[in-house]
Backbone as numpy.savetxt, mean C-alpha at the origin, in Angstrom:
# Nx Ny Nz CAx CAy CAz Cx Cy Cz
4.27 -7.59 4.18 3.55 -6.68 4.99 2.09 -6.73 4.53
1.20 -6.96 5.46 -0.21 -7.11 5.11 -0.94 -5.80 5.35
-1.44 -5.25 4.28 -2.19 -4.00 4.35 -1.36 -2.80 3.94
-1.87 -2.08 2.96 -1.16 -0.92 2.44 -1.85 0.37 2.86
-2.42 0.37 4.05 -3.00 1.61 4.57 -1.90 2.56 5.00
-2.25 3.54 5.80 -1.24 4.51 6.23 -0.08 3.85 6.96
-0.39 2.89 7.84 0.67 2.22 8.59 1.59 1.42 7.68
1.00 0.64 6.78 1.80 -0.17 5.86 2.66 0.67 4.94
2.07 1.74 4.41 2.84 2.61 3.51 3.97 3.32 4.25
3.70 3.77 5.47 4.73 4.46 6.25 5.87 3.51 6.61
5.53 2.30 7.04 6.57 1.35 7.40 7.39 0.94 6.17
6.73 0.68 5.07 7.45 0.31 3.84 8.40 1.43 3.41
7.92 2.66 3.49 8.76 3.81 3.13 9.95 3.94 4.07
9.71 3.82 5.37 10.79 3.93 6.35 11.84 2.84 6.15
11.39 1.61 5.94 12.33 0.51 5.71 13.14 0.73 4.44
12.48 1.21 3.39 13.17 1.47 2.14 14.22 2.57 2.31
13.85 3.63 3.02 14.80 4.72 3.23 15.99 4.28 4.07
15.75 3.40 5.02 16.82 2.95 5.91 17.70 1.88 5.26
17.09 0.95 4.50 17.85 -0.20 4.01 17.96 -0.30 2.49
17.19 0.49 1.76 17.27 0.48 0.30 16.99 -0.89 -0.29
17.73 -1.21 -1.34 17.51 -2.46 -2.07 18.01 -3.68 -1.31
18.60 -3.48 -0.13 19.08 -4.62 0.67 17.94 -5.39 1.31
16.73 -4.84 1.25 15.57 -5.53 1.83 14.65 -6.02 0.72
13.74 -6.89 1.09 12.72 -7.37 0.15 11.39 -7.33 0.88
10.72 -6.19 0.80 9.42 -6.01 1.44 8.35 -6.23 0.39
7.43 -7.13 0.70 6.28 -7.36 -0.17 5.08 -6.76 0.53
4.52 -5.74 -0.07 3.37 -5.03 0.46 2.12 -5.62 -0.21
1.23 -6.21 0.58 0.07 -6.91 0.04 -1.21 -6.19 0.46
-2.07 -5.92 -0.50 -3.37 -5.31 -0.21 -4.36 -5.76 -1.27
-5.61 -5.95 -0.88 -6.61 -6.39 -1.86 -7.05 -5.26 -2.78
-6.87 -4.02 -2.34 -7.26 -2.87 -3.16 -6.11 -2.48 -4.09
-6.46 -1.80 -5.16 -5.43 -1.35 -6.11 -4.83 -0.02 -5.71
-5.46 0.68 -4.78 -4.95 1.96 -4.34 -5.83 2.56 -3.26
-5.60 3.82 -2.96 -6.37 4.48 -1.92 -6.62 5.94 -2.29
-7.58 6.53 -1.60 -7.86 7.96 -1.73 -7.65 8.58 -0.37
-6.76 9.54 -0.30 -6.48 10.24 0.95 -7.76 10.90 1.45
-8.03 10.78 2.72 -9.29 11.22 3.33 -9.79 12.59 2.93
-8.96 13.62 3.06 -9.42 14.99 2.78 -9.72 15.21 1.31
-9.08 14.45 0.44 -9.33 14.60 -0.99 -10.75 14.18 -1.35
-11.35 13.35 -0.52 -12.72 12.91 -0.78 -13.69 14.09 -0.75
-13.37 15.11 0.01 -14.23 16.31 0.05 -14.26 16.99 -1.32
-13.12 17.04 -1.98 -13.09 17.64 -3.31 -13.95 16.86 -4.29
-14.00 15.55 -4.13 -14.85 14.72 -4.98 -16.32 14.99 -4.66
-16.64 15.01 -3.38 -18.03 15.24 -2.96 -18.56 16.57 -3.50
-17.75 17.59 -3.46 -18.19 18.92 -3.91 -17.98 19.15 -5.40
-17.57 18.10 -6.13 -17.50 18.17 -7.58 -16.30 18.92 -8.13
-15.30 19.18 -7.31 -14.12 19.92 -7.78 -13.16 19.03 -8.57
-13.16 17.74 -8.28 -12.30 16.79 -9.00 -13.06 15.48 -9.18
-12.57 14.67 -10.07 -13.13 13.34 -10.28 -12.42 12.35 -9.35
-13.10 11.26 -8.97 -12.45 10.28 -8.09 -11.09 9.80 -8.60
-10.97 9.60 -9.90 -9.70 9.12 -10.46 -8.57 10.13 -10.27
-8.92 11.41 -10.12 -7.90 12.45 -9.96 -7.21 12.40 -8.60
-7.84 11.79 -7.61 -7.27 11.77 -6.26 -6.96 10.35 -5.79
-7.01 9.41 -6.72 -6.72 8.01 -6.40 -5.22 7.78 -6.54
-4.62 7.15 -5.54 -3.20 6.82 -5.55 -3.08 5.31 -5.69
-2.42 4.88 -6.73 -2.32 3.45 -7.03 -1.05 2.85 -6.42
-1.22 1.74 -5.72 -0.08 1.08 -5.09 0.93 0.60 -6.12
0.49 0.29 -7.31 1.41 -0.20 -8.34 2.44 0.86 -8.75
2.18 2.11 -8.41 3.12 3.17 -8.76 4.17 3.41 -7.67
4.09 2.64 -6.59 5.10 2.77 -5.52 6.45 2.40 -6.11
7.39 3.30 -5.98 8.71 3.09 -6.54 9.75 3.33 -5.44
9.83 2.36 -4.54 10.77 2.45 -3.42 11.73 1.27 -3.51
13.03 1.52 -3.38 13.99 0.41 -3.41 13.66 -0.63 -2.34
13.64 -1.90 -2.74 13.40 -2.99 -1.81 11.94 -3.26 -1.50
11.02 -2.51 -2.12 9.59 -2.66 -1.85 8.86 -2.99 -3.14
8.02 -4.01 -3.09 7.18 -4.33 -4.24 5.76 -4.57 -3.74
4.80 -4.28 -4.61 3.39 -4.40 -4.26 2.77 -5.59 -4.95
1.95 -6.33 -4.21 1.18 -7.44 -4.76 -0.28 -7.19 -4.40
-1.13 -7.12 -5.41 -2.57 -6.95 -5.16 -3.17 -8.33 -4.98
-3.58 -8.62 -3.76 -4.17 -9.93 -3.44 -4.92 -9.82 -2.12
-5.91 -10.68 -1.97 -6.65 -10.75 -0.71 -5.99 -11.80 0.18
-5.80 -11.47 1.43 -5.25 -12.41 2.40 -6.40 -13.31 2.86
-6.23 -14.60 2.68 -7.28 -15.54 3.04 -7.02 -16.22 4.37
-5.76 -16.38 4.72 -5.42 -17.02 5.99 -4.01 -16.62 6.41
-3.80 -16.60 7.72 -2.49 -16.32 8.29 -2.17 -17.43 9.28
-1.01 -18.06 9.12 -0.56 -19.08 10.06 0.67 -18.54 10.78
0.48 -17.97 11.97 1.62 -17.37 12.67 2.68 -18.39 13.11
2.26 -19.63 13.32 3.20 -20.66 13.74 4.26 -20.93 12.66
3.79 -21.03 11.40 4.72 -21.31 10.30 5.13 -20.04 9.57
4.54 -18.90 10.00 4.83 -17.60 9.37 4.50 -17.62 7.89
3.32 -18.15 7.58 2.84 -18.23 6.20 1.54 -17.48 6.04
1.39 -16.90 4.86 0.16 -16.17 4.50 -0.37 -16.79 3.23
-1.67 -16.99 3.22 -2.31 -17.52 2.01 -3.19 -16.42 1.42
């Protein structure tokens, strides 16, 4: 699965809940994590530090889902390969 934004995280979670360890989903994103939109306001107003509201993809612990931090350089839909 390319991209660990809201869509990627939701789909990975749904697949894990439905199929558990019977699946092998590789979630790929170039970033190490994300900050939920509204939490950024707390950072802006100095209530929390950026690290306090950062969610790291490496901490995803869903059966059948693993995270790989990498940049996608090319997609070949014909051969179904990602570089």
